N, C-alpha and C positions, 0 to 999 in steps of 0.2 A: 846224449846227454841232453837233459832237459837244461833251459836257462830260467832264470829271475832277477828279479831285479835288488836291487842294494840294501832296501828295505829288511824285506825276506829272507836276504842271502846272510844277514849281518843277528836275523831272530832265529841263526838254524832252519829256514824254511826254504824248501826248492819246487817253484810252482812255476807252470806257461806266462811267457811275456805279454806281451800287445807294444808292438812300433812302430808308432805314427813314421810314417813313408815323406814325410816334409821337411819333419822336424828332431830327428833321432831319437823320441820322445821316448822311451821305456818304459810299462809299467805291468808288474803281472794282473793274471784275470781277477783275484779279489779285491787285490786296491783298484783298482779300476773300476769295479760295482761302488768300490764307495765313493772313487773321485763324482760320480754320477746328479750326485746330489749340487755337488759346488763346479759342475757344466768343465774341469780340467780332463775330463775323463778318456781315453778315445774312444773312436765309432768306426765300426768298420764297415763296409759298402753293404745296401738290402741284400744284393745280389751274389756278388762273389769274395776276397776275403781282403779286398781294400781297403786299409784302417790310415786311420787324418786324429788328430787329437783336437779339442773343440776349438782350443786360440788360433788352432791355425785357420782350422778353416771359419770362424770370426773375420782375423785381420786378413780372409781373403788372399792368405800364405797357400792355403789346400790347394796344391793349382791341380793336382791327380782327385779329389772328392767335391763334391757337388754335397748340401745342407740344405734340405727343402728350409725357408720360412716359415711354414705355416706348420710345420706339424715334423716326423721326427724321421722321415723320408733322409735317408743319403745314399748319396750312390758317385760309383769312381766315373771318372770321364769315359770310360770305353764303358760299363755297363751305360753310360749315360746317353749316349750319342748313340748304341743300337733300340734303346727305346725311344729314343726320340723319331725313329723310323711308323713306332707305332703311337705314335701320339701321345707315349707317358713319360718323357723327356721331362729334364726340369727346365722351367723358362723362368725369361727376365723380366722383374717389372718393370714397365717405362716409366715407371716414376720416381720406385729407390734404386732400381738395380738390380733388388735381390732377387733369388733364385729359391722359385716353388714348386712343387711338382704338382703337374698337370690339374690335380684334385685342388688344390691350394689357388685358385689362382682363376680368377675371370675375364672374360671376356666384355668389356661394358667400350660403345660406342666407337667400338676397332680398337681400342686400348686394352694390353696385357697389365694385370692390376692385381698385387698378394692380396692376400685376404687382409692385411692390416691397413693396407690402403685403403681398400674398397672399405672399409669399415669406418675409416675415417673420412671416405664420401658420407656414407650412409650416419653418421652421427655428424656432419655438417648441412646434411639433407635432413636430417632431426632437427636440429637446431634453429635451420632459417623455416623450416614447417614450422617451428615451436612462434616463432617470432611471428611472422605470418597469422598464425592463429588467434597468439596474442594482439594485434592491427585489429583481428575480427569484431575479438571481443568485446575489446573498448569501441570501435564501431558501434558492433551491436548493439550493446551499451547506450549508446549516444541516442541511438532509432530510438530503444524502448523508452528512451524520455521525453522524445518528442511523440512517439506515440501517448505514452501515458500525457502528458503534456495537452496534444491534442482531441485526447478520449477527453479530461476533464472538460476540454473546451467544450465540444461539444455535448457532455451532459450538463453542463450548464446552460445551452443554448435551447435542451429539449426540454428541462426543467422551467424554464423561463415562457417557453411555449404552453409546455403546457400547464401553469398556471394560468398564463394568458385564455387558455381555452376553460381555463377553474374558472377563473373569473367572469368571464363571458355568459357560461354558464348558469353561476350563483346569478346574476344579474335578473335571468326571468326565473332560475328554480333554488330561491337561497338557502331554503333547507339541505341541498348538496356535500353542503361544509359537516355538519352533523353527521352524511351519511357516511361520506370516502372513512371518518376515523371509525365508524361504527364498523365498516367491513373489514379495514386496514387493519385497528388494534385491536377490538371489543369479538367479531365473531371468534378470529380464530385458538381465543380464549374463553368462550362459551363451554360449560360442563354440561355434560346430557345427564339426565335424569332429574333436573334443576329451575324452576321457573325462571322468567328474566322477562325482561320488559324493551321491546327490540320495534326499529322504524317499522312501520309498512312494508315499503319502499324495497326492503332489504328481502323480503319474503318471495318464497319461487313456490309456484303450481306446481307437483305432481302431475298431474291428468296432460293427455294433449287437449282431450278436447270436455267441455259441461253439459249439464245438461239442456236438449233441444229448447225445456221451455222453458231456461229458466229462471226455473222455480227449485224451491226445495225437496227431498226426498221424503220417500214415504216414513224413513226411520229418522228420521230429523223432527224436534219440539214443536217448529214451523212448516212441519208439510207442505205441500203442495203451494207455501206462500212466495208470493218471486222476489226475486233477489233483489229490485225494483223498491220492490216496500220498505228492506231491509235501507238501500242505500236513503229512499224518504227518511228515512225512519232518523240517521245520520246525517245525512244532508240541513235536514229544521234542527237539526241539535236536541232532537227531542230524547235520543240514544249519544254518549259518547262511543270510541272505539275502546277505550279503559276501561265502562261499565258495558259493554259487548263481551268481555271476554277476563272480566273478572273473574267470574263463576264459572267459565269454560272456557280457560284456555286455549287457543288455538295449538293443536299438538303437531311440531315441526321437527323434522329430521334433518343435522346434522350431517350433509352428504357434498362429496365431490364431483360434481355431473359431468359430462360428458363435455363441456369446456376445458374441466380441470379447475374448473373457480369453487372453492369453498362455500358453500349455500345454504340458507334455512331454508328447505322444502313441508312447504303448508301440506297435513293433508285435506286440511277445509278450505278444499277450493272455493267455492260458490262465499262463502262469508270471504275470504282474502279479495274475489272478485269486489265484494259489495263495498270492500273495505279502502282498494286501490280508487273503483272510481270516485271515492268520499278524497282520495288523498289529493287527485286529480286536481282538486277543486280546491284544494290547500294549498296551494305551490309555494308560500309563505311560513309553513309550516309543518315541522319531521314529527308525522303521526305516528304515535305508538301505542306495541298491544303488548298483551298479556300470553307468553308463550309458555308451552312445557315443551323445550329443548330432551330431542328423543333419540337416540341410534340406531340406524339401520342394521345394529350384531346383535342389536339388543335381544335376547331372546321374546321377554314377552312385548315385541313391537316389532319382531322379523316382519309374520304372517300379515299384518297389517302395511306396511311399508312393502312387501312383494305383491300385494293387491293393490297398492295407492299410486303406486310410481311406473309409468310409463318407460325411464326411463330420457326425458327430457329434459335439457337443461333449463324449464320452467319457468320464463322468460315473458310466452306470450302461450295465449289457447284461446282454442277457436268451439264455438256450441256446435252440439253432434244436429247434424241433419233430421229430416224422420218428415214423418205424413201431418203430423202434430207441430213439426217444427215452427214453433211462433212463442213466441212472451204470452205466459198466460198464470195468473193470479188463482189458485184454489182451480184448478181447472177449464178456470176460462180466459179465452183470450181477452189481452188486452187492448189492440190494436187491430180488430176484427170485424168493427163496427157493431151495432145492439141487439140481432137479435139474438145472440147466445146470450147476452145477461138475462131480456128481458122474458127468452123464453127457460132460462133455467130461473129463474123466481118462481112464472107461470107455475111449471112442473112442482116447483116446491110447495106452492102453495095449494096446488090441486091435493097432495100426499097429504098434508095436515088431519087431523081428524076433526077440529073446531071448523073446516072451511064447510060443512056439509049444505049451512044454511045459502051459503051464495055458490053451491058446485053449477047452478046452473051458469050464470051469470060467469062465472069461468068459464064455462064449456060454450059460452055465448062469445065470448071474446079470444078463446083458443082458434074457434073457428073462422075469425074474421081479419082473424092474424095475417098477415103479409109480407115477404122478405122483400124488399126496396133495393136494387144496387145503389148505389150516389155515383151518381154522374160527375161528383168529380175527384173520387179518391178510386182507384183499382180494386184498393187492399178495406174499402171502405162501406159500408150498407143504413140502414135504416127499415124501422118501424112504420107497416102500416097498419088501415083498418078500413077493409069493404064493406062500404052502409047494408051492402042485399049479400044473399048466401043465391041468388042466381047465379048460374053456369060459374060457383063455385063449393056447390051443394059435396061434388069429390072430394075435393081438396079438403073438405070441412070434413066427409066421413073418416079420410086419409089420417088430416089432424084429432078425430077420435080415438082411430084406433093405436094409432103412439101412442096417446096418454095410458090406453089400456094396460 
């Protein structure tokens, strides 16, 4: 005969019942399922048919049943004893004395803890570490404030030292103030394709070396003229740098060089050399010139830039070397005595048509012309003339042949 609870019997239903082995509470199967949400249902052992209600389990009066504090695992006393031998029985928490299955306990420093006690430990550790982190953040903030303060002091010291160096330099180069303003403020804002007036000291060379004879090239309007001639004109104030570059401004390229600084690179290296020679003799004046600001990426100027730029920083330059590596003007040496000058003058005189009347006299002079090295300096010499052709006719004939 099937058994049922009183509620189901009253409703005319007969269903199997569950009975708590500790308090004799009886609930049919359907009612027990409805009581699961309220925690008043009767639970059965996970491994056998033993039963107990949740109330007895919570009060600890359910001596015949053991319920895990961490999951839904329920074991009767006998099943639990059997599982203890395999290491899977219920264990007692050393802190709260609750029972938990072997899956829900942890071993911490030799203590058996349920997951709730372990969770409290983790939470406490979290709060402790959070407090330590807050303390560290506060300390970092204090240290950062000190670092910022020291950095500001260091910046003031460096700025003061830099100002002191700048003032010391300005004593011998008063124009450096204006130069510094141009390089730091005006230069970065220059527009390519436009003309500008800039300090000579702000310009850089594009080549590593300059003409070996320190003269202008064949394609220049002052072909073969010495750079020193231009310098002398500037030095004697027969010509000013602005007048020199008014109609023909220097072509300069706005480029960031290998020193990572933005600079103006002049394609007119020889004129720049003469201008810088003049500038160094005007230390109290910031000498300026007219320039045409160009871009290396401009298709119209790109090929010229590639030809004239040697990849240098452009702050220094050296003369090229060679057999005729000496300062010359119109092809004649400037600092090697008078022989070349006199010889050139006689040669040009003999080639002129109207000199035929004195041709014999010129031949006479040439036959007696002699080169006499100077006893004072190795790079100096002088011209002398012999009184007789005795012993020197051969040299005279050589000279005649040389002039033919």
